[in-house]
N, C-alpha and C positions, 0 to 999 in steps of 0.2 A: 418547425421543429418543437417538440414537446419531451419531457420527462416522464407524462404520464404512460404506464403499463410497460416502460421500460423494464425489462428484468435484470436486474446487477446482483452480481454475488462479490461480496466482500470479504476476502481473507485477512484476519487481523483485525477484527470489527470490536474488539470489546474495550478499547479505548482511545484516546487521542484524536488520529485522522481519520481513523475507520469509523470509530464512533460517530464523531462529527457528520462523516460524509453519508451514513446511513442514514441520520436523523433528517439532515437535509434531503436526501433524494427521496424518502419515504413520504416528506411533507409535501412534497412535488408530484407525488402520485405514482412513484415507480414501485414497483414491486422487488423487496430487498431479502435477499439471502445473508444474513452475518455468520461468520465462522469464525471461532479462535477458541483457545482452550481453556479459555474461564466462562464456562458455559452461566453462570451465575451474572456475571457481567452483561452477556447476550439478554438472559431473562430480564433484566433491569431496564437496557435499551428496549425491548417489546413493551414493558408495563409502561415507560415514560411517554410512549408514543402509540396510543391506545388506536389511535385513529389510522396507524401505518400499516400497510399489508408487509409482515415483516415474517420472514423464517428464520429459526434460531437454528443452529447445527453445530455440535461441538466438535472440533477438529485440530488437529496439530499440522501443521504445515510440511513437516518434517516426513508426515507419513502419509506415502503413496495415497492407501487405500481409503484413510481418511478423509483427505482431499477430494477423491473421486465421488464418496460418499455424500460430501456437500454437493457437488455437480449432480449427481445422480437424482438426490432429493429436491433440488431445484427443478429440474427437468420433469420430475414426477407431479411437482405440484402446480410448476407454471407454463411446463411445455417446451421451454425455450432457455437458451442463457443470451442475452444480447450484450452484456458486457460482462467482464472479469476484472476486479481491482483487486491485484497482489500487494496485498499492504503491510503484510506481517515482517518483523524486522527487529534486529537488536544491535547495539551500537557499544560494545565494550572499548576502552581505549587504553593502550597500554604502548610504549616503545618495546619494538622487536627483541631487543635484548632481554626483556622480561620473558622472552619464551614460555608465551602464554599459549599452549594450543590447546587446551580445553576450550578457552576463547575463540582460538581460530576455528576450531572445529564447529562450534557452535553457530559461529557466524555463517560460517559455508553453509552448513545444514539449514538456516533458517533463510540468510538472506540470499541465497543461490539456489540451493535446491529446493527450497520453498516455491521461489518463482518456477521454476521447472516443473515442478510437480504441479501446479495450477494449470500451467499452460498444456500438459499432457493431459490432464483430466478434462479440458474442455474444448480443446481443438476438434476433436471429433464431432462433436455436436455443433460446433460453430460450422465447421466444413459442412456438415450436413445442410446446414442451413444458408450458405452462401452467405454469411455476413456473422459478425461479432466485431468484438473491440476488448482486446486484453491493454488493460490499464497496470501499470506499476511502480511503487514507488522507488525510487531512487535517492537520491541527495547530490548537494552543489558536491560535496567529497566523492563524486562520481565523476566530476570535472578537474578536482583540485585534490592534491595530497598536503597532507600537515603532520609532523612530528607527532608521533602518539596514534597516529590514525590509519597508519599505511594497512593493516590489515581489513580496516573496516572499507578503506577506499579501494580495496582490492575487491571486495564483494560488488559496490557498487558500479566498478568500471566493467565488470564481467555481467551486472544487469544491461549496462547499456549494451553489452556485444550481443546477448542473446536475444533483447528487443530487437533490435537493428536485423538479425538474423532472422527472427521471427517474421518483421516486417519483409523481408525479402523472398521470403518463403510463400507467405500465405495473402500477399495483395491480390493477387487474382482470383481470392475466393471473398473478395470484400472484406477482409478482415482488418482491422484497424489496430495500430499498436499506438501507445502513449508513454513516455518516462515523464511521472511526474518527481521532478529533483530540488527540494524544499531545502531553504537554508537553514536556520535557528528556528525550531518551532516549540513551542510551550506544551510539551506531551509528556509521558510515562518513558519514552525513549531513556531517559537521562538516567532513571532506574538501573537500565542493565549495564550500567557503567560501573565496573567493580574497581578501579581505582577510585577511593576515598575523596583524595585532594582535588582530582579533576570532576569528579560528579558533586562534591559541594561546592567547588569553585563555581561551575557552570550555574549550580539552583541560585548560590549565592547571586551571580550577576544579573540573573533575571528578575529579582527584588529591587535592583538601584533604581533609582531614579531616571527617567529617559529610556528605560529598558524596552519600553514598547515599541521602539524605532529598533531594537537589535534582536526583536523574534516575533515571530507570526503565533497568531493563534489558529489552533486547529480547523476551527472553522472557516478561515480565510483559504487556508487551502483542499478543502470541501466544496468551496465556490468555484476552484479551478477545477477541480474533477468534474462539478456538474457541469462546467462550461463543454469540455474536452466531448464528455458523453450527448451533449445536445448540439455537437455540430452536423451538418447535413452529412448524408451518406458519400458524397464524393469529396469529403473536406476529411482529412487526418492532420492532427496536430500531433507531431511524433515525440517533439520533447519540450517541455517546459519547464525553465528555470523560474524558480520565485524566493527571491531574497527577500529579508528585510532591509528595509531603503538603508538602515545603519550597518548595516554587516561589509564587512570587507572583503571577507575571503566569499 
């Protein structure tokens, strides 16, 4: 198997896991469409990877028409879509008694609706091709619930249900599904935490001696994404939970 000439669309590609995955796949010869709200970040990725075949498209995953535009432009340029990587997400943290309705809505819109928008946009193309692979970033908190993370975990449990439903509905069309469920990763995701105490506490923890055993690097998750993309057509890795060795939850 080879990543060469695989057409991969990455939503939420402007930083962290998405950006690391784009760089890795492009370096391995894949044709990569990167999409996010921050077009300047996408252009930086293209500039930093001049030898890569990278298409940058501005898009907000909560807007179905913008997500559809990403898929349409990819098909227009490359003729197909082999992989969609739904990677956009936010992680506000608050106990439920804080009644953080705006946070709840934003998480639902990005973490859940964003995934559904991606699936809806790419599914007709993949069904026509009779092949495809949908990958979605979940979390270990899609398997566990902690105080303060109930709403976030709820969105990630929902992603697992959606992806399992997609697998059952589309396996006969040779469409693979994979959930990538990381533990703690050193990304900008922490910046979406509005609770100052929690956000600063997590950032400080990442700077402590031995923290390398408590958090993964985006590039390490990117290598896992590359692995599942590179599996044979008759092999689907449906769920991959990736924890730092020192993480308890």
